[in-house]
C-alpha positions in Angstrom: -25.0 19.8 6.3 -23.9 16.1 6.5 -25.3 13.7 4.0 -24.8 9.9 3.9 -24.1 7.8 0.9 -23.5 4.0 0.4 -19.9 2.8 0.0 -18.2 -0.6 -0.5 -14.8 -1.6 0.8 -12.2 -2.9 -1.5 -8.8 -4.4 -0.6 -5.7 -3.2 -2.4 -2.5 -5.1 -2.6 0.8 -4.0 -4.4 2.3 -6.6 -6.7 6.0 -6.7 -7.1 7.2 -4.6 -10.1 10.3 -6.7 -10.5 9.3 -10.4 -10.4 5.5 -9.8 -11.1 4.7 -12.8 -8.8 5.1 -11.6 -5.3 3.2 -9.2 -3.1 4.9 -6.2 -1.4 4.7 -6.4 2.4 5.6 -3.7 4.9 8.9 -4.3 6.8 7.9 -2.0 9.7 10.5 0.5 8.6 9.8 4.1 7.5 11.9 6.8 5.8 11.3 10.4 6.7 11.7 12.9 3.8 11.4 16.7 3.9 7.8 16.7 2.7 6.5 13.2 3.3 7.3 9.8 4.8 7.6 6.4 2.9 7.1 2.9 4.1 9.7 0.3 3.2 8.1 -2.8 1.6 9.7 -6.2 0.7 8.5 -8.7 -1.9 7.4 -12.0 -0.4 8.8 -13.8 -3.4 12.0 -12.2 -4.7 12.8 -10.1 -1.5 13.3 -6.8 -3.5 12.6 -3.7 -1.5 10.9 -0.4 -2.5 9.6 2.6 -0.7 5.9 3.4 -1.0 3.8 6.4 0.2 1.1 4.1 1.5 1.3 0.9 3.6 0.0 -2.1 1.7 -2.2 -4.1 1.8 -4.8 -1.4 2.5 -8.6 -0.9 2.3 -10.2 1.8 0.2 -13.8 2.9 0.0 -15.6 3.3 -3.3 -19.0 5.0 -3.7 -21.7 2.6 -4.9 
């Protein structure tokens, strides 16, 4: 049986681990691995790149 419950939306951004100032933005590139895919992100401040399992920024839902 379905049951409804209230939720709120929250935005999630990924701050750069290297410079601590910039925000990681998706480049549009993906890397395929045996068990999963990753999204290539680049810092909008220092331009460092990392692979993340989710594409940021994103929206998550939290139960109220």
